[in-house]
N, C-alpha and C positions, 0 to 999 in steps of 0.2 A: 558285211551281210548279216553277221550275228548281231551287231549293234542295231541294225535296221529292224530285225525281227523283234528284238527286245522292246524297241520304241513302239512298234505296232501293238505288241502285247499289252504294254502299259496303257496305251491310248484306249484299247478296247476295254480294259478293266475299269478305267476312269469313266468311260462313257456308260458302262453298265451300272456303276455305282451312282452316277448322276441320274439315270433313268429311275432307279429304285428310290432315291431320295425324293425325286419329283413326284412319283406315284404316291408315296407315303403322305405327302403334304397336300395332295390334290383332293378337294371335297368330292364325296361320292355323288353320283347322278341317279335320279329316280328313273324308273323304267320308261316313263313318259316324257323324259327330257328336262325335268325340273332339277335345278341344282340346290344344294343345301343352303338354307337361310340361317338357321340357328339350331343348336342342339342343347339338350340338358342331360347331364349324366350325374346321378346321385351316388353318394358313398354311404357306408354304414356308420353306425354309432353303437353305443352300449345299450342295446335294446333291439327293437324290431323296425328300425328305419328302413323303408323300402329302397331297394337298389335296382335301378333301371336306367334305360337310355331312351330319350325321345328325340328323334330327328325330324325337323320341320323343313319342308322343301318349298321352293318358290312357286310350284304349281299347286300348292295346297295339300299335297300328300304328306302324311305323318307316319313315321315308322316307329314302332315301340318294341323294346325288348326288355322283359322283366327277368331279373336274375335271382334275387333272394328277398324273402320277406314281403312278397307282393301277392296280391289276390290272383293275378294272372301271370304265370311264368311263361317264358318263350316269346316268340315274335308274332306281331300282328300289325295291321295297318288301318288307318282311317283317313277320310278326306275332309278337309276344312271347307266350309261354305265360302263363297266369294267375299262375303262381308267379314267373316272371321279372318280370312287371309289378309284382307286389306287393313284391318285394325292391327293385326300382328306385325305386318310389314312396317306400318307407321310407328308402332311402339319400339320396334327394334332400332329403327333409325333415330328415334327420339332419345332413347337411352344411351346409344353410342358406346357400346362396350369397348371399342377401340381405345378409348381415352383412359381405361383403367389398367392397372398392372395385372400380370398374369396370375398372381397369387396375393390375396388380401388376407393378411394375418388376422387370426381370431384370438380374442382374450377369453372366449367362452369355452370352458373345458368340456370335452366329450359331446359337443354339439355336432349335428350332422353336417357334412360338407357336401357341396355340389359344384359342378363345373358347367358354366355356360360358355358355349363357343359360337362366335359369330363368323359368318363367311361372306366373302366378296370375291366371286370368281375362284381363282386358285389360292387366294389369301385366306387365312383364318387367324382368329385370335381368341384364346381361351382365357376365362376369368374364373378362378376358383376361390372359394371362401365359405364361410359359415353364416350363422344367423345375424351376425353383426356387420354384414356388408352394407354398402350404401342403399338407401331406400329405393332408388330407381331400379337397381339390380334385383332386389327382392320382389318388387312389384312385377317386373318382367318375368321372373321365374314363376311367380304365382299365376300369371296369365297363361303360361305354358301348361301348368298343371290344370287350371280351370278348363282349358280347351280339351285336354285329354279326358277329363272326367265328364265333360259335356258330350263326349262321344263314347261313353261307356267304359273307359279305361281308368280304374281306380289307382291313383298314384299318391294321394295325400296321406293315406293311412297305411302303416305297416301291418303285416300279418304275422302273428305268432305261429311258427310252424307246428307247434304242438296243440294248436287250437282244434278241438273236436269238430268245429264247424267246417274245417277244411275237408272232412270226409263226406260232407253233404254235396256230392258232385253230380248225382243223378237229379233229373228235374221233371216235374209235371206242371201243367197249367191248371190252376184251381180257379173256377168261376164262382165267386162269392155273390151273395145277395147284395143288391145296391146299398142297403143300409148297414152292412157289416164293415167294421173297421179292420182292415187286413192286419195291421200291427197288433191290435188287441187279440185278434183271432189266433195268430201264430204264437202269441205269448202264453196262451192257455195250455200249450202242450208241456208235459212234464219231461223228466230226464229219460223216460223210457222211449219216448218218441221225439226225435230231434228233427226240427224243420227250420228252414230260414227263407225269408222273403228275398228273392233275387232282384226282381223289378216288376213293375206293372207293364203289361203287354198290350193294353188296349185302352180306349176311353171308357170302356165298361170296367167293372170291378174284377178284372181278370189278372191273375198274378202268376209269375213264374216262381215256383217253389222248389227249393233244393232239399233232397233227402239223402240218407246214407244207403247206397245200394247193397252194402254188406248187411244191413238190418232188414230191408224190405226188397222184394221183387217189385217190378213195375206194376204188376197186377195186384199185388197185396196192398201197396200204398194207395193205389187208385180205389180199390174196393173199400179200404178203411176210411179214406177222406170223403168219399161220396156219401157215406152214411152219417156224416157229422152235420149238426145243425148249422145253418147259414151257408152251406155249400150247395150250389146248383149243379155243378158238374166238375169232373176231373178228367183231363185229357193228357196223354203223353206228349211231352214237348216236341218230340220228333214228328208228331202228326200235325203240327201247326207251323205256319210260316211266321217266324218271329223276326222283327227288325233288330238292328244293332242297338 
């Protein structure tokens, strides 16, 4: 009886371990049923190399998580267009990461490393390396980065955590006259007033502009910018519906 009990206990422990190992190797599923297609995970370097993960799913959903030296920390999602998803799927098959070893040794000292992982159902295959990996792998990685940036997620450029621009977190929408160049306009401000162009928000000359909330209240920056030459209006960003 004692031997039977021990056998049953060992069998239960083995089954539990097997379930855990299977779960760890199983690709995650998107909430709408898409399975993982490919992922990109970057690593640090001696400098401000951005550290983040991009997970691309078969339904076009993309999940991003920025960790360090990134413009946007934390988690977010965006959706690929059908054409973008089609081209990505074709490129993933063409490159065929399955043919490469899991680690490609680099001869370049202190270059940023990245890991591409391809998925096929419950199977996955990671390929890690640096800037001297084969050209098809580098081109596929750049494609993933291009897709992220096309949807407003900056991943190509690292961010210095001590950069004063990181404090420019509050935003207003500045409506400039049609003949005003936004880049030249924002460059005129001196060290006493720090502003940055975030992005254009309409076909007109309307721009999302970041400022330091520790330096100005929303009313103060609005009143200040409204009085400047070339400015038609200034509206708090929260009062406008802005696309991604």
